[in-house]
C-alpha positions in Angstrom: 0.4 0.2 0.2 2.8 2.1 1.0 4.8 1.6 -2.5 1.3 2.3 -4.8 -0.1 5.7 -2.7 2.8 6.8 -1.8 3.7 8.2 -6.4 -0.9 9.3 -6.7 -0.1 11.3 -3.3 3.6 12.8 -4.8 1.3 13.4 -8.1 -1.4 15.1 -5.4 0.5 17.3 -4.2 2.8 19.1 -7.4 0.1 18.8 -9.8 -1.5 21.8 -7.8 1.5 24.8 -8.7 2.4 22.9 -11.9 -0.6 23.5 -13.1 -0.6 27.2 -12.0 2.6 28.1 -13.2 2.3 26.6 -16.4 -0.5 29.6 -16.3 1.1 33.0 -16.9 -0.1 34.3 -14.6 3.5 34.0 -12.7 6.1 35.7 -14.5 8.8 33.6 -13.8 12.4 34.1 -15.8 13.9 33.8 -12.7 12.1 30.8 -11.8 14.6 27.7 -11.2 13.0 24.9 -13.2 11.2 27.0 -15.2 9.9 24.0 -17.5 8.2 22.6 -14.4 5.8 21.6 -17.2 8.0 19.2 -18.8 7.9 16.2 -18.1 10.8 15.7 -17.6 11.3 18.1 -14.9 8.2 17.0 -13.2 9.6 14.2 -12.3 12.2 15.6 -9.9 9.5 17.7 -6.9 6.9 13.8 -8.0 10.4 12.1 -6.8 10.7 13.5 -3.3 7.4 13.9 -1.9 7.3 9.5 -3.4 10.4 9.3 -1.0 9.3 11.6 1.5 5.8 9.8 1.9 7.5 6.7 2.1 9.9 7.8 5.0 6.0 9.1 6.5 4.4 5.3 6.2 7.2 3.5 7.2 7.3 5.6 10.5 3.3 5.6 10.7 3.9 1.7 9.9 6.7 1.4 12.6 4.3 3.6 15.4 1.6 1.6 14.9 2.6 -1.6 16.2 4.9 0.3 19.0 1.6 1.7 20.1 0.2 -1.9 19.6 2.6 -2.9 22.1 2.9 0.1 24.1 -0.7 0.7 24.8 -0.6 4.1 22.8 -4.4 6.3 22.1 -5.8 6.3 18.7 -5.2 10.2 19.6 -1.5 9.8 20.6 -0.5 8.3 17.7 -2.0 11.1 15.4 -0.2 14.2 17.1 3.5 12.2 17.5 3.1 10.7 13.6 1.4 15.2 12.3 4.7 16.7 15.2 7.3 13.2 12.8 5.9 15.8 9.4 6.1 18.7 10.7 10.0 17.9 12.0 10.9 15.9 8.9 9.1 18.8 7.2 11.1 21.7 8.6 14.0 20.2 8.5 13.6 19.9 4.4 12.6 23.3 2.9 15.6 24.7 5.5 17.7 22.0 3.7 16.1 23.0 0.0 16.2 27.5 1.1 19.8 26.4 2.6 21.3 25.1 -1.1 19.0 27.1 -3.5 16.6 30.4 -1.8 13.2 30.6 -2.2 11.6 33.2 -5.7 10.1 36.6 -4.6 7.5 34.9 -6.8 6.5 31.6 -4.6 7.1 33.2 -1.4 3.4 32.3 -1.7 4.3 28.6 -1.6 6.1 28.7 1.6 3.5 27.2 3.5 2.6 24.5 0.8 5.0 21.4 1.3 3.2 21.6 5.9 -0.2 21.6 3.9 0.4 19.1 1.5 2.6 16.6 3.8 0.1 16.7 6.8 -2.8 16.2 4.2 -0.4 12.5 3.1 0.3 12.6 6.6 -3.8 12.4 8.0 -4.4 10.0 5.0 -1.6 7.4 5.8 -3.0 7.4 9.4 -6.8 6.7 7.8 -5.3 4.5 5.2 -3.2 2.5 8.8 -6.4 2.5 11.1 -9.2 1.2 8.0 -5.9 -1.7 7.8 -5.6 -2.6 11.0 -9.6 -2.3 10.8 -9.9 -5.2 8.6 -6.9 -7.3 9.9 -9.0 -7.7 13.1 -12.4 -7.9 11.8 -10.6 -10.6 9.7 -8.9 -12.6 13.1 -11.8 -12.4 14.4 -14.1 -14.9 12.0 -10.5 -17.0 11.3 -11.3 -17.6 15.4 -14.6 -17.9 14.7 -14.4 -20.3 12.1 -11.9 -22.3 13.9 -14.6 -22.4 16.9 -17.6 -23.2 14.8 -15.0 -26.5 12.8 -13.8 -27.3 16.7 -17.0 -28.0 17.6 -18.3 -29.6 13.9 -15.4 -31.5 14.9 -16.7 -32.7 18.7 -19.8 -33.8 17.4 -18.7 -35.9 14.3 -16.4 -37.9 16.8 -20.2 -38.1 19.5 -21.8 -39.0 16.3 -18.9 -41.8 15.0 -19.1 -43.1 18.8 -22.5 -44.7 18.1 -22.3 -47.1 14.8 -20.5 -49.7 17.0 -22.4 -50.5 20.1 -25.3 -52.1 17.6 -22.7 -53.8 15.6 -20.4 -55.6 18.5 -23.1 -56.7 20.9 -24.9 -58.8 18.2 -21.6 -59.9 17.1 -20.9 -61.1 20.4 -24.4 -62.9 20.4 -23.2 -64.3 17.4 -19.7 -65.3 18.3 -21.7 -67.0 21.1 -23.8 -69.2 19.9 -21.9 -70.3 17.1 -18.8 -71.4 19.8 -21.6 -73.6 22.0 -22.9 -75.1 18.1 -19.9 -75.2 15.6 -16.6 -74.2 16.4 -15.0 -74.3 13.2 -17.5 -71.8 11.4 -16.7 -70.0 15.1 -12.8 -69.7 14.4 -13.4 -68.4 10.2 -16.5 -65.6 12.0 -13.9 -64.1 14.9 -10.5 -63.7 12.2 -13.4 -61.7 9.9 -14.9 -60.3 13.3 -11.2 -59.2 14.3 -9.6 -58.0 10.5 -12.9 -55.7 10.1 -12.7 -54.4 13.6 -9.0 -53.8 13.0 -9.8 -51.9 10.4 -12.6 -49.9 12.6 -9.5 -49.1 15.0 -7.4 -48.3 12.4 -9.4 -46.0 9.6 -12.4 -45.1 12.4 -10.1 -42.3 13.6 -11.1 -40.6 9.8 -13.6 -38.4 9.8 -15.0 -39.8 6.1 -12.8 -42.8 4.6 -12.1 -44.0 0.0 -15.1 -45.9 -1.3 -12.8 -48.6 -1.7 -12.4 -48.5 1.7 -16.0 -47.6 2.5 -16.7 -51.3 0.3 -13.7 -53.0 1.8 -15.7 -52.8 5.5 -18.6 -52.7 3.7 -17.8 -56.0 2.6 -16.8 -58.2 5.4 -19.3 -56.3 7.7 -21.9 -58.3 5.5 -19.7 -62.1 5.3 -20.6 -60.9 8.5 -24.4 -60.6 8.6 -24.2 -63.5 6.4 -23.5 -66.3 9.2 -25.8 -64.5 11.9 -29.2 -65.0 8.5 -28.1 -67.3 7.0 -29.2 -67.4 2.9 -30.8 -64.6 3.4 -28.9 -61.6 2.5 -27.7 -61.2 -1.1 -25.1 -57.8 -1.9 -24.0 -56.8 -4.9 -22.1 -53.6 -6.2 -22.0 -51.7 -9.6 -19.7 -48.7 -8.7 -17.7 -47.6 -11.4 -13.7 -47.6 -10.8 -13.2 -43.6 -10.5 -16.3 -43.5 -8.5 -14.6 -46.9 -6.4 -11.3 -44.7 -5.8 -11.2 -41.1 -5.7 -14.6 -41.0 -4.2 -15.0 -40.4 -0.5 -17.8 -40.9 1.7 -18.5 -40.4 5.6 -17.1 -42.9 7.9 -19.1 -46.1 7.5 -21.3 -44.8 5.7 -22.6 -48.4 4.4 -22.1 -50.3 6.9 -24.7 -47.7 8.5 -27.1 -48.1 6.2 -26.3 -52.0 6.1 -27.5 -52.4 10.1 -30.4 -50.5 9.3 -31.4 -52.4 6.4 -31.0 -55.6 8.7 -33.1 -53.5 11.3 -36.0 -52.9 9.8 -37.1 -55.7 7.5 -38.6 -59.1 8.7 -35.2 -60.9 6.1 -35.0 -65.0 6.2 -34.4 -67.5 3.4 -38.1 -67.9 2.0 -37.5 -63.5 1.9 -34.4 -62.5 1.5 -32.3 -59.1 2.3 -31.1 -58.0 -1.5 -28.7 -54.6 -1.1 -27.8 -53.2 -4.2 -24.7 -50.5 -4.0 -25.3 -48.4 -7.7 -24.3 -45.3 -9.1 -26.3 -42.7 -11.5 -24.5 -39.4 -12.3 -22.3 -38.2 -9.1 -25.0 -39.7 -6.3 -24.2 -43.7 -5.1 -27.9 -45.2 -4.4 -28.2 -48.3 -1.6 -31.0 -49.7 -2.7 -32.7 -52.6 -0.5 -35.8 -54.6 -1.2 -39.0 -54.0 1.4 -39.4 -57.5 3.9 -42.2 -55.9 6.2 -43.0 -57.4 9.5 -46.0 -59.3 10.3 -46.4 -56.9 13.6 -45.6 -53.1 13.1 -41.8 -52.5 14.4 -40.8 -49.3 16.2 -38.3 -47.6 14.7 -36.0 -44.6 16.9 -34.6 -43.6 13.4 -31.4 -43.0 14.9 -28.9 -44.3 12.1 -30.6 -42.5 9.7 -29.8 -39.1 11.9 -26.6 -40.4 12.7 -25.8 -40.2 9.0 -27.6 -37.4 7.7 -25.6 -35.5 10.4 -22.4 -36.6 9.4 -22.7 -36.0 6.0 -24.5 -32.1 6.8 -20.8 -31.8 8.9 -18.6 -33.1 5.5 -19.4 -32.0 2.6 -23.0 -29.3 4.0 -25.6 -31.4 2.2 -28.0 -34.2 3.4 -29.2 -37.6 2.1 -32.0 -38.2 0.7 -34.2 -41.1 1.2 -36.9 -42.7 -1.9 -38.8 -45.4 -0.2 -41.7 -47.2 -2.5 -43.6 -49.7 -1.6 -40.7 -52.8 -1.8 -38.1 -50.7 -2.4 -36.1 -48.8 0.0 -33.3 -46.4 -2.1 -31.0 -43.9 0.2 -29.0 -41.6 -2.4 -26.1 -40.4 -1.6 -23.7 -36.9 -3.0 -20.6 -38.8 -3.4 -18.1 -35.8 -1.7 -14.7 -35.1 -4.3 -11.3 -34.4 -1.4 
């Protein structure tokens, strides 16, 4: 800002005198630089005033920093800045008068440097105040954004903790039954459960996961559920390689949707549950058939509310649910990095 405005201030200071002297009102044959309106000669005063303006800029920048450190008021800073300006202009005009006396025709302009440089100082002070005010406003906005982000992260962590207890409760009950009756299958089930829990612990720290990782966890989860519901669960995945490798979803999205489908459908060998994960445009559709219970089941809806809230936190978007008589479709917007 200092380097941009200093030449502009110099032009603004030189322009009135240049115009006045070039108007022919004064006879200034003996005035030095009588051709001051000439483009080359006029660069000399512009350069000098630009240099002076830069001195004022850097002094006031230093003064603003010192005012912050020493808790000086704005009024005191303005007084010190104007006092420095007067001393600087007085020193420069005295030096100039000693080197080259001011012609009588320009005697009335002897106060003009004081007026011009004081005006420059006031302009610089106002600009510095505006810049500082904008900086403080930006700092407050940044702090506010940081607090909002921390709050959202805390909410997200709380929501993630709601995912695992339901699965662990069912998995341990299933393992207990297998150990009593089918020990070979219990061993295989334990290996799969161990692999699934390891993935949950290592990748569960992430807010979102690549769809490839999501599918890996989903497949392990579904294979574990097949032990609980033999011949009553099938699933199909129809996603493009680009979506699988480059797309992201909130962690454990597919597992949460699969748990929701298992919980709210009366599946058995005669009425199997079929899950189809397909891609339509930029959306992923998680579709399962509906197998209604004979009696009305109660549902808290925590699973879908949890997933919806996590989508809003991570991407600012929501999931879309489309339920028909024979199908339940959850539409997910892919999150891109």
